[in-house]
N, CA, C and O atoms as a printed pandas DataFrame, in Angstrom:
     atom_number atom_name residue_name chain_id  residue_number  x_coord  y_coord  z_coord
0              1         N          MET        A               1   61.397  -48.366  -38.540
1              2        CA          MET        A               1   60.858  -48.686  -39.870
2              3         C          MET        A               1   59.932  -47.512  -40.279
3              4         O          MET        A               1   58.957  -47.202  -39.594
4              5         N          SER        A               2   60.268  -46.880  -41.403
5              6        CA          SER        A               2   59.500  -45.798  -41.920
6              7         C          SER        A               2   59.185  -46.019  -43.395
7              8         O          SER        A               2   59.799  -46.853  -44.060
8              9         N          ALA        A               3   58.232  -45.267  -43.881
9             10        CA          ALA        A               3   57.825  -45.482  -45.294
10            11         C          ALA        A               3   57.372  -44.196  -45.858
11            12         O          ALA        A               3   57.119  -43.236  -45.130
12            13         N          LYS        A               4   57.264  -44.159  -47.150
13            14        CA          LYS        A               4   56.684  -42.988  -47.833
14            15         C          LYS        A               4   55.448  -43.424  -48.627
15            16         O          LYS        A               4   55.404  -44.503  -49.219
16            17         N          ILE        A               5   54.448  -42.536  -48.612
17            18        CA          ILE        A               5   53.215  -42.748  -49.387
18            19         C          ILE        A               5   53.153  -41.687  -50.401
19            20         O          ILE        A               5   53.237  -40.503  -50.076
20            21         N          TYR        A               6   53.003  -42.086  -51.674
21            22        CA          TYR        A               6   52.974  -41.123  -52.785
22            23         C          TYR        A               6   52.163  -41.690  -53.929
23            24         O          TYR        A               6   51.839  -42.877  -53.982
24            25         N          ARG        A               7   51.856  -40.803  -54.826
25            26        CA          ARG        A               7   51.205  -41.172  -56.067
26            27         C          ARG        A               7   52.178  -40.943  -57.212
27            28         O          ARG        A               7   52.556  -39.797  -57.460
28            29         N          PRO        A               8   52.605  -41.999  -57.929
29            30        CA          PRO        A               8   53.654  -41.828  -58.929
30            31         C          PRO        A               8   53.250  -40.944  -60.073
31            32         O          PRO        A               8   52.086  -40.905  -60.473
32            33         N          ALA        A               9   54.246  -40.218  -60.608
33            34        CA          ALA        A               9   54.001  -39.367  -61.795
34            35         C          ALA        A               9   54.158  -40.327  -63.025
35            36         O          ALA        A               9   54.745  -41.406  -62.948
36            37         N          LYS        A              10   53.604  -39.858  -64.119
37            38        CA          LYS        A              10   53.795  -40.701  -65.308
38            39         C          LYS        A              10   55.177  -40.555  -65.866
39            40         O          LYS        A              10   55.803  -39.510  -65.683
40            41         N          THR        A              11   55.656  -41.516  -66.508
41            42        CA          THR        A              11   57.022  -41.557  -67.042
42            43         C          THR        A              11   57.084  -40.707  -68.317
43            44         O          THR        A              11   56.057  -40.324  -68.876
44            45         N          ALA        A              12   58.290  -40.429  -68.752
45            46        CA          ALA        A              12   58.481  -39.627  -69.921
46            47         C          ALA        A              12   58.018  -40.391  -71.205
47            48         O          ALA        A              12   57.745  -39.773  -72.234
48            49         N          MET        A              13   57.939  -41.733  -71.119
49            50        CA          MET        A              13   57.552  -42.489  -72.250
50            51         C          MET        A              13   56.027  -42.753  -72.274
51            52         O          MET        A              13   55.544  -43.499  -73.126
52            53         N          GLN        A              14   55.284  -42.148  -71.350
53            54        CA          GLN        A              14   53.890  -42.378  -71.181
54            55         C          GLN        A              14   53.052  -41.244  -71.716
55            56         O          GLN        A              14   53.275  -40.100  -71.321
56            57         N          SER        A              15   52.094  -41.498  -72.598
57            58        CA          SER        A              15   51.270  -40.393  -73.050
58            59         C          SER        A              15   49.896  -40.390  -72.306
59            60         O          SER        A              15   49.220  -39.362  -72.257
60            61         N          GLY        A              16   49.521  -41.488  -71.764
61            62        CA          GLY        A              16   48.287  -41.578  -70.999
62            63         C          GLY        A              16   48.469  -41.462  -69.534
63            64         O          GLY        A              16   49.548  -41.082  -69.079
64            65         N          ASN        A              17   47.433  -41.781  -68.743
65            66        CA          ASN        A              17   47.495  -41.675  -67.308
66            67         C          ASN        A              17   47.464  -42.986  -66.631
67            68         O          ASN        A              17   47.051  -43.055  -65.473
68            69         N          ALA        A              18   47.886  -44.065  -67.291
69            70        CA          ALA        A              18   47.869  -45.392  -66.722
70            71         C          ALA        A              18   48.879  -45.461  -65.537
71            72         O          ALA        A              18   49.953  -44.861  -65.572
72            73         N          LYS        A              19   48.479  -46.220  -64.495
73            74        CA          LYS        A              19   49.277  -46.442  -63.359
74            75         C          LYS        A              19   49.667  -45.146  -62.579
75            76         O          LYS        A              19   50.663  -45.119  -61.855
76            77         N          THR        A              20   48.866  -44.106  -62.750
77            78        CA          THR        A              20   49.161  -42.900  -62.028
78            79         C          THR        A              20   48.039  -42.576  -61.025
79            80         O          THR        A              20   48.142  -41.566  -60.327
80            81         N          HIS        A              21   47.022  -43.351  -60.927
81            82        CA          HIS        A              21   45.888  -43.083  -60.013
82            83         C          HIS        A              21   45.993  -43.835  -58.743
83            84         O          HIS        A              21   45.229  -43.552  -57.820
84            85         N          LEU        A              22   46.908  -44.801  -58.617
85            86        CA          LEU        A              22   47.083  -45.556  -57.377
86            87         C          LEU        A              22   48.087  -44.865  -56.446
87            88         O          LEU        A              22   48.988  -44.168  -56.910
88            89         N          TRP        A              23   47.931  -45.058  -55.152
89            90        CA          TRP        A              23   48.882  -44.551  -54.184
90            91         C          TRP        A              23   49.744  -45.699  -53.769
91            92         O          TRP        A              23   49.261  -46.812  -53.561
92            93         N          LEU        A              24   51.039  -45.432  -53.646
93            94        CA          LEU        A              24   52.024  -46.482  -53.289
94            95         C          LEU        A              24   52.598  -46.219  -51.900
95            96         O          LEU        A              24   52.784  -45.074  -51.486
96            97         N          LEU        A              25   52.871  -47.319  -51.192
97            98        CA          LEU        A              25   53.600  -47.288  -49.917
98            99         C          LEU        A              25   54.894  -48.033  -50.136
99           100         O          LEU        A              25   54.897  -49.222  -50.456
100          101         N          GLU        A              26   56.004  -47.319  -49.959
101          102        CA          GLU        A              26   57.332  -47.916  -50.094
102          103         C          GLU        A              26   58.083  -47.677  -48.828
103          104         O          GLU        A              26   58.045  -46.585  -48.260
104          105         N          TYR        A              27   58.791  -48.731  -48.368
105          106        CA          TYR        A              27   59.615  -48.623  -47.177
106          107         C          TYR        A              27   60.904  -47.877  -47.498
107          108         O          TYR        A              27   61.422  -47.957  -48.611
108          109         N          ASP        A              28   61.408  -47.160  -46.517
109          110        CA          ASP        A              28   62.684  -46.496  -46.665
110          111         C          ASP        A              28   63.822  -47.447  -46.418
111          112         O          ASP        A              28   63.626  -48.505  -45.819
112          113         N          GLN        A              29   64.994  -47.102  -46.860
113          114        CA          GLN        A              29   66.166  -47.948  -46.727
114          115         C          GLN        A              29   66.584  -48.047  -45.252
115          116         O          GLN        A              29   66.853  -47.032  -44.609
116          117         N          ALA        A              30   66.634  -49.267  -44.727
117          118        CA          ALA        A              30   66.973  -49.476  -43.306
118          119         C          ALA        A              30   68.446  -49.680  -43.108
119          120         O          ALA        A              30   68.978  -49.264  -42.078
120          121         N          GLU        A              31   69.109  -50.276  -44.005
121          122        CA          GLU        A              31   70.559  -50.455  -43.918
122          123         C          GLU        A              31   71.210  -50.175  -45.230
123          124         O          GLU        A              31   70.590  -50.321  -46.283
124          125         N          SER        A              32   72.423  -49.782  -45.185
125          126        CA          SER        A              32   73.138  -49.318  -46.394
126          127         C          SER        A              32   73.404  -50.537  -47.313
127          128         O          SER        A              32   73.440  -51.685  -46.870
128          129         N          ARG        A              33   73.585  -50.229  -48.605
129          130        CA          ARG        A              33   73.942  -51.241  -49.557
130          131         C          ARG        A              33   75.446  -51.504  -49.528
131          132         O          ARG        A              33   76.226  -50.643  -49.121
132          133         N          ARG        A              34   75.830  -52.657  -49.949
133          134        CA          ARG        A              34   77.274  -53.016  -49.997
134          135         C          ARG        A              34   77.566  -53.751  -51.289
135          136         O          ARG        A              34   76.681  -54.311  -51.936
136          137         N          ILE        A              35   78.816  -53.725  -51.633
137          138        CA          ILE        A              35   79.233  -54.409  -52.874
138          139         C          ILE        A              35   79.843  -55.729  -52.455
139          140         O          ILE        A              35   80.726  -55.795  -51.600
140          141         N          GLU        A              36   79.321  -56.826  -53.114
141          142        CA          GLU        A              36   79.826  -58.148  -52.867
142          143         C          GLU        A              36   81.207  -58.269  -53.434
143          144         O          GLU        A              36   81.440  -57.900  -54.585
144          145         N          PRO        A              37   82.148  -58.788  -52.639
145          146        CA          PRO        A              37   83.550  -58.892  -53.162
146          147         C          PRO        A              37   83.774  -59.825  -54.289
147          148         O          PRO        A              37   84.682  -59.608  -55.092
148          149         N          ILE        A              38   82.979  -60.870  -54.394
149          150        CA          ILE        A              38   83.280  -61.917  -55.428
150          151         C          ILE        A              38   82.737  -61.479  -56.814
151          152         O          ILE        A              38   83.475  -61.440  -57.799
152          153         N          MET        A              39   81.420  -61.150  -56.855
153          154        CA          MET        A              39   80.829  -60.841  -58.157
154          155         C          MET        A              39   80.751  -59.333  -58.418
155          156         O          MET        A              39   80.579  -58.918  -59.563
156          157         N          GLY        A              40   80.877  -58.505  -57.364
157          158        CA          GLY        A              40   80.765  -57.070  -57.566
158          159         C          GLY        A              40   79.324  -56.541  -57.640
159          160         O          GLY        A              40   79.091  -55.388  -58.001
160          161         N          TYR        A              41   78.361  -57.414  -57.288
161          162        CA          TYR        A              41   76.944  -56.963  -57.255
162          163         C          TYR        A              41   76.695  -56.034  -56.041
163          164         O          TYR        A              41   77.357  -56.169  -55.013
164          165         N          THR        A              42   75.763  -55.117  -56.165
165          166        CA          THR        A              42   75.339  -54.359  -55.072
166          167         C          THR        A              42   74.207  -55.045  -54.341
167          168         O          THR        A              42   73.199  -55.367  -54.970
168          169         N          SER        A              43   74.320  -55.284  -53.044
169          170        CA          SER        A              43   73.339  -56.041  -52.321
170          171         C          SER        A              43   73.030  -55.333  -51.002
171          172         O          SER        A              43   73.708  -54.405  -50.561
172          173         N          SER        A              44   71.954  -55.846  -50.413
173          174        CA          SER        A              44   71.494  -55.303  -49.124
174          175         C          SER        A              44   70.766  -56.428  -48.406
175          176         O          SER        A              44   70.180  -57.304  -49.042
176          177         N          GLY        A              45   70.803  -56.401  -47.093
177          178        CA          GLY        A              45   70.052  -57.451  -46.307
178          179         C          GLY        A              45   68.651  -56.993  -45.996
179          180         O          GLY        A              45   67.881  -57.724  -45.373
180          181         N          ASP        A              46   68.305  -55.781  -46.424
181          182        CA          ASP        A              46   66.979  -55.204  -46.141
182          183         C          ASP        A              46   65.958  -55.654  -47.202
183          184         O          ASP        A              46   65.970  -55.191  -48.343
184          185         N          MET        A              47   65.055  -56.599  -46.768
185          186        CA          MET        A              47   64.102  -57.177  -47.738
186          187         C          MET        A              47   62.889  -56.258  -47.947
187          188         O          MET        A              47   62.154  -56.422  -48.921
188          189         N          ARG        A              48   62.678  -55.299  -47.045
189          190        CA          ARG        A              48   61.527  -54.433  -47.137
190          191         C          ARG        A              48   61.625  -53.463  -48.342
191          192         O          ARG        A              48   60.614  -52.939  -48.811
192          193         N          GLN        A              49   62.837  -53.241  -48.818
193          194        CA          GLN        A              49   62.979  -52.333  -49.980
194          195         C          GLN        A              49   62.365  -52.872  -51.254
195          196         O          GLN        A              49   62.104  -52.143  -52.211
196          197         N          GLN        A              50   62.150  -54.144  -51.230
197          198        CA          GLN        A              50   61.538  -54.802  -52.412
198          199         C          GLN        A              50   59.985  -54.734  -52.447
199          200         O          GLN        A              50   59.347  -55.064  -53.446
200          201         N          VAL        A              51   59.426  -54.296  -51.324
201          202        CA          VAL        A              51   58.006  -54.305  -51.153
202          203         C          VAL        A              51   57.426  -52.972  -51.590
203          204         O          VAL        A              51   57.869  -51.919  -51.129
204          205         N          ARG        A              52   56.441  -53.009  -52.472
205          206        CA          ARG        A              52   55.676  -51.853  -52.941
206          207         C          ARG        A              52   54.193  -52.212  -52.813
207          208         O          ARG        A              52   53.704  -53.087  -53.527
208          209         N          LEU        A              53   53.499  -51.558  -51.933
209          210        CA          LEU        A              53   52.053  -51.845  -51.738
210          211         C          LEU        A              53   51.288  -50.736  -52.441
211          212         O          LEU        A              53   51.659  -49.567  -52.327
212          213         N          SER        A              54   50.217  -51.079  -53.172
213          214        CA          SER        A              54   49.419  -50.130  -53.861
214          215         C          SER        A              54   48.043  -50.042  -53.233
215          216         O          SER        A              54   47.471  -51.041  -52.797
216          217         N          PHE        A              55   47.518  -48.812  -53.197
217          218        CA          PHE        A              55   46.179  -48.576  -52.604
218          219         C          PHE        A              55   45.360  -47.661  -53.510
219          220         O          PHE        A              55   45.906  -46.866  -54.274
220          221         N          GLU        A              56   44.009  -47.793  -53.404
221          222        CA          GLU        A              56   43.163  -47.006  -54.255
222          223         C          GLU        A              56   43.210  -45.509  -53.837
223          224         O          GLU        A              56   43.194  -44.623  -54.692
224          225         N          THR        A              57   43.269  -45.247  -52.524
225          226        CA          THR        A              57   43.207  -43.889  -52.017
226          227         C          THR        A              57   44.354  -43.655  -51.020
227          228         O          THR        A              57   44.924  -44.604  -50.481
228          229         N          ARG        A              58   44.681  -42.375  -50.785
229          230        CA          ARG        A              58   45.665  -42.056  -49.774
230          231         C          ARG        A              58   45.251  -42.457  -48.398
231          232         O          ARG        A              58   46.076  -42.898  -47.597
232          233         N          GLU        A              59   43.948  -42.309  -48.102
233          234        CA          GLU        A              59   43.418  -42.652  -46.800
234          235         C          GLU        A              59   43.579  -44.103  -46.459
235          236         O          GLU        A              59   43.842  -44.457  -45.309
236          237         N          LEU        A              60   43.421  -44.954  -47.461
237          238        CA          LEU        A              60   43.642  -46.421  -47.272
238          239         C          LEU        A              60   45.075  -46.734  -46.958
239          240         O          LEU        A              60   45.379  -47.550  -46.088
240          241         N          ALA        A              61   45.968  -46.062  -47.690
241          242        CA          ALA        A              61   47.396  -46.253  -47.404
242          243         C          ALA        A              61   47.812  -45.758  -46.001
243          244         O          ALA        A              61   48.631  -46.388  -45.332
244          245         N          GLU        A              62   47.238  -44.627  -45.573
245          246        CA          GLU        A              62   47.549  -44.088  -44.258
246          247         C          GLU        A              62   46.957  -45.005  -43.218
247          248         O          GLU        A              62   47.599  -45.249  -42.195
248          249         N          ALA        A              63   45.759  -45.526  -43.429
249          250        CA          ALA        A              63   45.135  -46.425  -42.452
250          251         C          ALA        A              63   45.947  -47.719  -42.330
251          252         O          ALA        A              63   46.070  -48.239  -41.222
252          253         N          TYR        A              64   46.494  -48.250  -43.398
253          254        CA          TYR        A              64   47.340  -49.422  -43.341
254          255         C          TYR        A              64   48.605  -49.159  -42.524
255          256         O          TYR        A              64   49.013  -49.999  -41.722
256          257         N          ALA        A              65   49.214  -48.017  -42.721
257          258        CA          ALA        A              65   50.443  -47.656  -42.007
258          259         C          ALA        A              65   50.166  -47.515  -40.505
259          260         O          ALA        A              65   50.956  -47.975  -39.681
260          261         N          ILE        A              66   49.053  -46.884  -40.156
261          262        CA          ILE        A              66   48.717  -46.705  -38.751
262          263         C          ILE        A              66   48.405  -48.045  -38.096
263          264         O          ILE        A              66   48.823  -48.325  -36.972
264          265         N          ARG        A              67   47.648  -48.875  -38.843
265          266        CA          ARG        A              67   47.241  -50.180  -38.268
266          267         C          ARG        A              67   48.464  -51.053  -38.031
267          268         O          ARG        A              67   48.472  -51.848  -37.092
268          269         N          ASN        A              68   49.497  -50.926  -38.857
269          270        CA          ASN        A              68   50.659  -51.764  -38.695
270          271         C          ASN        A              68   51.829  -51.087  -37.969
271          272         O          ASN        A              68   52.932  -51.632  -37.924
272          273         N          GLY        A              69   51.590  -49.920  -37.413
273          274        CA          GLY        A              69   52.600  -49.237  -36.640
274          275         C          GLY        A              69   53.765  -48.758  -37.476
275          276         O          GLY        A              69   54.901  -48.833  -37.007
276          277         N          ILE        A              70   53.551  -48.266  -38.694
277          278        CA          ILE        A              70   54.613  -47.831  -39.599
278          279         C          ILE        A              70   54.653  -46.337  -39.564
279          280         O          ILE        A              70   53.626  -45.691  -39.771
280          281         N          GLU        A              71   55.815  -45.755  -39.307
281          282        CA          GLU        A              71   55.993  -44.313  -39.417
282          283         C          GLU        A              71   55.910  -43.977  -40.905
283          284         O          GLU        A              71   56.529  -44.681  -41.704
284          285         N          TYR        A              72   55.194  -42.961  -41.311
285          286        CA          TYR        A              72   55.069  -42.648  -42.719
286          287         C          TYR        A              72   55.060  -41.174  -42.957
287          288         O          TYR        A              72   54.772  -40.377  -42.064
288          289         N          ARG        A              73   55.383  -40.819  -44.184
289          290        CA          ARG        A              73   55.285  -39.461  -44.625
290          291         C          ARG        A              73   54.550  -39.463  -45.977
291          292         O          ARG        A              73   54.758  -40.359  -46.795
292          293         N          VAL        A              74   53.730  -38.505  -46.198
293          294        CA          VAL        A              74   52.943  -38.412  -47.455
294          295         C          VAL        A              74   53.588  -37.366  -48.358
295          296         O          VAL        A              74   53.869  -36.245  -47.934
296          297         N          ILE        A              75   53.815  -37.753  -49.597
297          298        CA          ILE        A              75   54.287  -36.817  -50.587
298          299         C          ILE        A              75   53.148  -36.526  -51.565
299          300         O          ILE        A              75   52.770  -37.386  -52.361
300          301         N          LEU        A              76   52.624  -35.353  -51.502
301          302        CA          LEU        A              76   51.493  -35.016  -52.390
302          303         C          LEU        A              76   51.915  -34.799  -53.819
303          304         O          LEU        A              76   52.977  -34.234  -54.080
304          305         N          PRO        A              77   51.093  -35.243  -54.744
305          306        CA          PRO        A              77   51.414  -35.124  -56.141
306          307         C          PRO        A              77   51.380  -33.707  -56.639
307          308         O          PRO        A              77   50.585  -32.922  -56.122
308          309         N          LYS        A              78   52.172  -33.326  -57.591
309          310        CA          LYS        A              78   52.121  -31.986  -58.221
310          311         C          LYS        A              78   51.392  -32.162  -59.554
311          312         O          LYS        A              78   51.814  -32.965  -60.387
312          313         N          GLU        A              79   50.367  -31.464  -59.750
313          314        CA          GLU        A              79   49.599  -31.494  -60.950
314          315         C          GLU        A              79   50.312  -30.736  -62.065
315          316         O          GLU        A              79   50.758  -29.608  -61.854
316          317         N          ALA        A              80   50.423  -31.323  -63.217
317          318        CA          ALA        A              80   51.103  -30.726  -64.357
318          319         C          ALA        A              80   50.229  -29.654  -64.974
319          320         O          ALA        A              80   49.036  -29.870  -65.190
320          321         N          SER        A              81   50.814  -28.492  -65.262
321          322        CA          SER        A              81   50.101  -27.432  -65.898
322          323         C          SER        A              81   50.391  -27.552  -67.411
323          324         O          SER        A              81   51.536  -27.488  -67.859
324          325         N          ARG        A              82   49.350  -27.719  -68.131
325          326        CA          ARG        A              82   49.545  -27.863  -69.587
326          327         C          ARG        A              82   49.212  -26.582  -70.285
327          328         O          ARG        A              82   48.188  -25.969  -69.980
328          329         N          LYS        A              83   50.028  -26.152  -71.206
329          330        CA          LYS        A              83   49.808  -24.963  -71.978
330          331         C          LYS        A              83   49.272  -25.430  -73.341
331          332         O          LYS        A              83   49.907  -26.235  -74.023
332          333         N          ALA        A              84   48.096  -24.916  -73.728
333          334        CA          ALA        A              84   47.489  -25.306  -74.941
334          335         C          ALA        A              84   48.195  -24.619  -76.095
335          336         O          ALA        A              84   48.214  -23.391  -76.175
336          337         N          LEU        A              85   48.774  -25.408  -76.988
337          338        CA          LEU        A              85   49.480  -24.939  -78.153
338          339         C          LEU        A              85   48.862  -25.427  -79.380
339          340         O          LEU        A              85   48.305  -26.524  -79.401
340          341         N          SER        A              86   48.932  -24.638  -80.448
341          342        CA          SER        A              86   48.418  -25.010  -81.715
342          343         C          SER        A              86   49.566  -24.971  -82.739
343          344         O          SER        A              86   50.498  -24.180  -82.589
344          345         N          TYR        A              87   49.506  -25.799  -83.754
345          346        CA          TYR        A              87   50.514  -25.797  -84.794
346          347         C          TYR        A              87   50.443  -24.469  -85.530
347          348         O          TYR        A              87   51.471  -23.948  -85.962
348          349         N          THR        A              88   49.250  -23.914  -85.678
349          350        CA          THR        A              88   49.122  -22.659  -86.420
350          351         C          THR        A              88   49.766  -21.486  -85.663
351          352         O          THR        A              88   50.046  -20.450  -86.267
352          353         N          ASP        A              89   49.999  -21.630  -84.372
353          354        CA          ASP        A              89   50.616  -20.531  -83.587
354          355         C          ASP        A              89   52.086  -20.288  -84.115
355          356         O          ASP        A              89   52.629  -19.197  -83.941
356          357         N          ASN        A              90   52.680  -21.271  -84.726
357          358        CA          ASN        A              90   54.054  -21.088  -85.256
358          359         C          ASN        A              90   54.091  -20.056  -86.380
359          360         O          ASN        A              90   55.140  -19.464  -86.634
360          361         N          PHE        A              91   52.930  -19.822  -87.076
361          362        CA          PHE        A              91   52.953  -18.981  -88.216
362          363         C          PHE        A              91   52.186  -17.644  -87.979
363          364         O          PHE        A              91   51.836  -16.952  -88.936
364          365         N          ARG        A              92   51.942  -17.307  -86.743
365          366        CA          ARG        A              92   51.205  -16.061  -86.437
366          367         C          ARG        A              92   52.081  -14.876  -86.855
367          368         O          ARG        A              92   53.307  -14.978  -86.815
368          369         N          PHE        A              93   51.475  -13.758  -87.255
369          370        CA          PHE        A              93   52.218  -12.580  -87.584
370          371         C          PHE        A              93   52.697  -11.801  -86.367
371          372         O          PHE        A              93   53.614  -10.987  -86.479
372          373         N          ASN        A              94   52.086  -12.038  -85.193
373          374        CA          ASN        A              94   52.489  -11.331  -84.037
374          375         C          ASN        A              94   53.229  -12.176  -83.030
375          376         O          ASN        A              94   53.050  -12.030  -81.821
376          377         N          ARG        A              95   54.062  -13.062  -83.540
377          378        CA          ARG        A              95   54.891  -13.939  -82.723
378          379         C          ARG        A              95   55.837  -13.087  -81.802
379          380         O          ARG        A              95   56.378  -12.061  -82.214
380          381         N          THR        A              96   55.997  -13.555  -80.583
381          382        CA          THR        A              96   56.916  -12.856  -79.704
382          383         C          THR        A              96   58.342  -13.303  -79.859
383          384         O          THR        A              96   59.273  -12.568  -79.529
384          385         N          GLN        A              97   58.515  -14.497  -80.356
385          386        CA          GLN        A              97   59.856  -15.071  -80.554
386          387         C          GLN        A              97   60.137  -15.218  -82.065
387          388         O          GLN        A              97   59.234  -15.526  -82.843
388          389         N          PRO        A              98   61.360  -14.999  -82.452
389          390        CA          PRO        A              98   61.666  -15.154  -83.955
390          391         C          PRO        A              98   61.593  -16.599  -84.375
391          392         O          PRO        A              98   61.802  -17.524  -83.591
392          393         N          TRP        A              99   61.296  -16.750  -85.616
393          394        CA          TRP        A              99   61.196  -18.113  -86.198
394          395         C          TRP        A              99   62.584  -18.640  -86.393
395          396         O          TRP        A              99   63.412  -17.978  -87.019
396          397         N          THR        A             100   62.869  -19.821  -85.873
397          398        CA          THR        A             100   64.171  -20.463  -86.082
398          399         C          THR        A             100   64.027  -21.870  -86.658
399          400         O          THR        A             100   63.016  -22.539  -86.441
400          401         N          HIS        A             101   65.008  -22.293  -87.363
401          402        CA          HIS        A             101   64.980  -23.643  -87.943
402          403         C          HIS        A             101   66.008  -24.467  -87.304
403          404         O          HIS        A             101   66.158  -25.641  -87.643
């Protein structure tokens, strides 16, 4: 039984930072998924895949994994680098790229 601990990135539809400050612990897939022959649904007998535990800090998530004997790996978040742009930069006389419509 192994798990990953990570801090989720914000989605493409998100403009704020909601739900990105918590650390999550998710279990890895223990058995492969299979297609049910009658309905065609994809199913699995592994119930741990449905569990997502959230923690305030990475240290709390690691302590939980150690306390419960769970092998884990930590995926560190990548901070987004934002380039400050201004609308008036589109009309500068010393633009490096040509104006296109």
